[in-house]
N, C-alpha and C positions, 0 to 999 in steps of 0.2 A: 401531619405533623410528627415531629421525632418524639419517641414514647421510650425515655429512659430504662434500662432494666435494672431490677433490685440490685442494690449493692451488697455485696457480702458483709457479715459481720466484720469487724475488726478494728484497726486503730484509726479513728475518724479524724484524730488531730494530726495526721500527716500531712504535708503539703500537697496540694492537688497535683495530678500529671497533666500537663498541658501539652496537646500535640499539634503540629501545622497539619494541613492536608497537602497540598499541592507540592511535589517533589519530596516528602516526609513521609506521610501515611501512605499515600499514592505517588507512584513513581511518574505520574504523567501531571499535566497541567488542565484542570477541569474547566477553567476559562474557555480553552482552546476545544476541550472536549464538546462543550456547549455548542461552540460556534459551529462545529461541523456538524453537530446533530442537527442544530436548527438552519443549515444550510441545506441539508437535504429534505428538509420541508418547504424551505422559501428559497428560490433560485436568485433571486434579489438581494439576499440578507448581506454579503460584502458592501453594497452600496449604503443600506440601511444602518449598518454597524459603523461606517464611518461617520455618519450624522450623529448616532447615539453616544458616540466616544465624544463628541464636541461637549457632551452635558455632563462627562465625567465617567471614570470607568466603573464606578459603583453602578451607576445607571444603565451601562451596557452590560454589565454582567447580569442585571435583574432583568432586563430585557431578553435577553438570549435564554435565560432560564425559564422564563413566562413561556418561551416558544417550544422548548426541548429540552430533554435532559440525556446525559448520555447513558447506557445501561450500566450502572455502578456495580451491578453481579460481575461482568467481567473485568472491572477496571484491575490494573497491574497494581496489586497491593506489596507493601514494604512487609514482610514476614517479622524481620527482626522488631519493628514498631508495635506490630499487632501483639506480638508475644509479651512486649514490654507492657503494653495496655492489661492485658490478661494476668499478668504477674502483678500491675499494680492495683487491681480490682480484687485479686485473691488475697493480700494483703489489706484491704479496706482502705485503699488510697482512693481517692474520687478521680476520676477521669474526666478531662475536657478536649472538646475539640474546637479549637481556635483558627480561625480561617479567613483568609481575605476573599474567599470563593461566595458566592452568593447562597443566603441561606437556604435556598430550595435545595441546590446540590449537596450542599453540608449536611442538612438534615436527611436526606437521601442516602449519602454514604454514612453516617452514623446509625441510620436504620437497618441498614444492610450488614453491617458489623455487629451490632449489638455490644460495643464495649465502652459505651460513654454516657456519663451522667448528665452531661450538660453540653449545650452548643453553641458556640459564639461565632458569628459568621457577619459577612456585609450584607446590608441590606440596600433600598434603591437610594439612602441617603450618604452612609457613611462606608468608606474603602476600608476594610478592618486589617490593613496592613502595616508593617513597620511601627512608628511612633504612635497610631491610633490603636494597633493591637496594644500596645505595651500600656498606653494610658488606659485601656478598658480593664487589662489584667491586673494593672494596679490598683484600679480603684474597687475591682472585683476580690482581690485577695489580700492586696497589700503589697508594699515594696518588699521582695524576695519572699513573697507568701505563696510561690507556687515554684514547681520545677517545668521546665520547656524543653521540647525537643524541636529542632527548625532542620533548615538545610541551605538557606542563602543568607546572602548579607542583608538583605531587608529584614532579617530576623535580629540584627545586632541590638537594636534598641530593647527588644525583647528578652534577649539573653541576658541584658545589662540589668533588667528589673527582676530576672528570675534567681532562685536559690541554687538550684543545680540545674547547670546548662549543658545539654545533648544534641549532637549534630548527627545526621545520616550521611553527609556529603564530605567533601573536601575542604569547604568553609570551615575554619576552626580557630576563631579568634581566641585570645588568651583566656584561660580557665574554661574553654567548652571542652566535653569529654565526647567521645565517639561513640555512637550507640550501633552495636552490630560488628561484624566484620568488614575489615576495608576490602572492597572489591576492585577487581583489577579489570574492569571490561575495557576490550579493545574497541576506542572508538571510530578507529579508521575501518575495522572490521565490519563496524554496525553501519557506518555510512555505505560502503561498498555493497552491502547487502540493501539498503533502503533504494539506492539508485539502480540497482540491479546491473551492475555491470557486465556481469557474466551474460547478462541478456542482449548484450551488444552484437553479440554474435547474429542474431535476427536480422540486424541491419546489413548483412552481406547481401541481401537481396537487392539493393539497389547496383549491384554489380550485372545483376540477371539479364537486363534489357540491353546494356552495351555488348555482352559477352555474346548474347543470343543474335547480335547483328554482326557478330564476328568484328568487333571495333577494338579487341585488346592489343593490336599493333598499334593503334593511333596514338601519337603523343600528346595530342589534346584530350585524349579522353580521361585519364588516370587522375589528374588534379581536379576538375569537377566532380569526380564523382567520390572521390576520397573525401572532399569538402562536403558533399551531400550525406556521406557515412555518418562524418564527424556531427553535422547538424540534425540527422535521426537520433544520434546516439545522446545528443543534449536535449531535445525535446521528449523522446520517451522516457529518457529518465526522469524527467519532470513531471511528466505524465504518470509514471508509476509512484512517484512519491505523493502527486495529488490523489492519486487513487488508494493509496493506503491510507490516507488522512480520512478520505471519505467513507473508508471500510472498515473502520475501527472496530465498530461492534460487530460486525460479521467476521471479521478475520479472528476476534478473541473466541470466537464459538467454533472456530474451525481447529480439527486436530493438530495440522501443522502450521496453518498460518499465524496460529496465536503467538508464534515464536519470531515472528518480524520484527524488527527494532521498534517501529512505533506502538505496535499492539502490545509489546513487552514494556513497553515505558522506558526502552534503553536510550532514546533520544528526544529531543526536546521539540514537541509539536509547532512550537512557533519558528525555530530554527530552520525546522523542516519545511515549513511553509515559504519561509523567504528561499530557502535553496530551490525549491520547485519552481518559483516565479523566475529566479536568474538564470537555471537552465533553460524554460521555456523560452524567455526573453531573446537569451543569447543565441539559442538553437535556430529560432524565427529569424533573429538578425542575420546571422550566416547563411541562411537559405536563400534569404532575400538579395543579399550579397552576391551569389552565386549566379542567381537570376530570377526574373520575376515569375517565371512558370515554376521554377523549383520552390520559389517562395510562396506560390498559391499552393502546390501541392503538399507541402508540409503544413502550411496554415490548417489547410482542410482536415490534415490527418490531425492536429491539435482538436479543431473543433468537433471531429466525428469521435475523439477520443473523450473529450467534455461531456458529449451527449451520452455518449456510452456510460461514462461514470456516474452520472447523474441519473440517469433515467434508464437506457435500454438492456445494462448488464442486468436489471431484474425484470426483463421483459423476455419470457421463454421464447425461443427461434429467432427473435429479432437480434438478440445478443451476438449468438454465432454468426449470422450475415453480418453483422457490423465488424467482429473479429476478423472475420476473412477478407473484408474491404479495406482494414488496417493494414495487413499483411500486403494485399496488392498493390496500395498507394505506395509502398516503399519500391516496388519495382517501375510505377508508373513515374516516380521521382527520377531513379536512375537513367530510365529514358532521356526525361526532361534537362536532365543535368547536361547530356552530350546532344540532344537534338535529334536522336535518331526515331525511327518510326516504332510505334509500338503496335506489335504482331497480335491479331486478333487471336490466335490460337494460344499467344502466350497468356494473354489475359483471360481467355475461357480457361485455361487448365490452372493457372493461378487460382481463380476463385473457386472451382470445384475443390482443389486440392488443399487448400487453405480452409475450406468450408468443412472438409472431412477432418482436418486438425483440430478446427474449434469445437466441433462434436467430440471427436477424442477427449479434449481437455473436459469436456462436461461430462463425458461417460466415465472416466477416471473418478471425479467427484461424486457421481450419484451410485457409483459401483457400492460405496460406503453406505448408502442410506436403506433404512428400513422403508418397504412400502409406501407408509404415511408419512415419513419423515421429510420435512421440507431441507433443500439445500440453503443454507444461510446467504441471505443477501443476494440471491438467485430467484429465477421462475420456476423453479424444477423441483419435483419430488421422486421419491423412489419409484413411483408408477412410470416415470417418464423413460425408465432404462431402455424398455423395447423400442421405442420411438426413436429416442437418439442414437441407439445402436444401429438400427435399420436405415436412418436417414445418412448416418455417418459413413455406412458401408457403401451406400447407394452412390454418395458424393465421391467416394474415393474410385470406385469403377466408372463413374461419369468422367473423372479427372484423366485416368487411364485411357478411356475410348477417346478423350479429346487428342490425346497424345499419339497414340496409334494412328488417327486419323490424319495428323499434320505431319507425322513420318512419312506415311503413304502420298503426302500432297506433292504437286509439281514443284512448289515452293523449295521444299527440302532436296529434291533430286537436282536443282539448279545451285543450291549451296553448298552441298555437301560432295567430295569425290567417291566416297563409298557409304551411301546412305543405310544399306543394308544392315550396318553395325549398329545403328541407331535402334534397331529392334531389340536389342539386348538392353537399352535404357528404358525401354517399357516393361520389360520383364522386370527387371532389377526393381524399377517403381511399384509394381502391382504387387511384388514380393513384400517389399518392404510394409506398403500400407496395410497389407495382409496380416503381417506378424505384429505391426502395432496394435491394430484392431482387436487380436486374437488376446493380446497381453492386456488390453483395458477390459475386455470381456471377462478375463478370467482374474481380476483384480491387481495385477503385478504392473501397471503402468504409473508412471510418476504424475504427480499433478499438472504438470506443464510438458506435454509430449515433444516440443521443440527442444527445451533443454535436457529431456531423456535421451534425445537423439544425439545431441552433442557429447554426452557421457557414454554411449552406448558403441561397444565394440562393433556389433553387427551393423547397426546404423553408418558408423564411419566405414566400413568396408563396402556399403551399399553406394555411398557417397563415391568413394574412389573407383567402384566399377564404373559408375556413371561416367566419370571423367575419362576412365580408359576407353570405353566404348565411344564417347565422344571424339576423342583424339583419333581413333582408328577411322571414323567415318570421315574425318576432314582430309 
């Protein structure tokens, strides 16, 4: 239960300062926070939530809060509102948290901050929002007997009943003052970060199989592969958004991921959920329009990613194998788009290379941990560093071994006029992987090795060298 902290001496005849929670005191929506916290507990929660919603929004909130609450310590708080609450209590003004959120989450937030004398929230019967909130506040403090800080049009009836009216958003009806400085957040930039537009470069893997089969001059190749690229961009962005929604708690505990748009409260969780569904449905629809086989591969990618998000990312070893498989599926989809046979050499090299890169990603995270410290949201601790490094380097060597065996095969001798030049590719790939692992082990690697490589001059030079050696071999 919420235990109010002692009120400092002061003018107790002042109007109490009443503060809303969602979007005001907290930059995010605690209903959606509870939904995703509960979904991590029960996979069937979306279906159950639809049924609970029939009984009313207040019932839904109570059910979700009874299953799981978000980690209130990591929620993105509005510092301007917290400063105002501290100032009010210093002057002896009572402070009240009045929110449409369920009483469980409201009391948890009030207990965490320790700046409230009273909590008014939704229970299983009444949804304390809009007119309901205004009516209860008037019954408690009288018409014009309280100051109110809100953020949305739903607060209009409450502002109408308040003495001093304050807002933290762009919603400013007549007579409402702004609390804190006006922010100029770039929403477009936040959305681009959320959907990971810069990560679309990973989807160029769909071009690998057609290029390896020497199909670059066929006119019928480019359109289906480009459309497959677009389909993967859509579903990958949808998955990234869904992954961020599931990882809110662990992202907020991460030194860099806590700045992601959803973890930082820059974007609406409800809107992000809708965007995720639109991207996933649109990408899958495009994939099946290209062809049933492409659609099946992209659908498998989405299902595997969902399993990874819900469960496998928290299971050591299985997580990196899943990541390697997800990268390889992009290559499979490219082959399916133009119906070229998928080389077993290419599949084997891809699995080992991407397994090494997945382990490289984990190694970069583990490098920051103390031996007994656990990686948030993952199944690793600092003691796994030696295992991850050893397994990752071994996978890199295995990938290079497969590549050299392929170069020495009769298949290459038949496809390339000067196959000896391809040995330069093997040397470059081995040197690049060795450099990446050295950087990971000395703590200079980025969280995402693939995105690091896109920005890294040496990596770009290695990629150009591979293109030159391949061209010379042709």
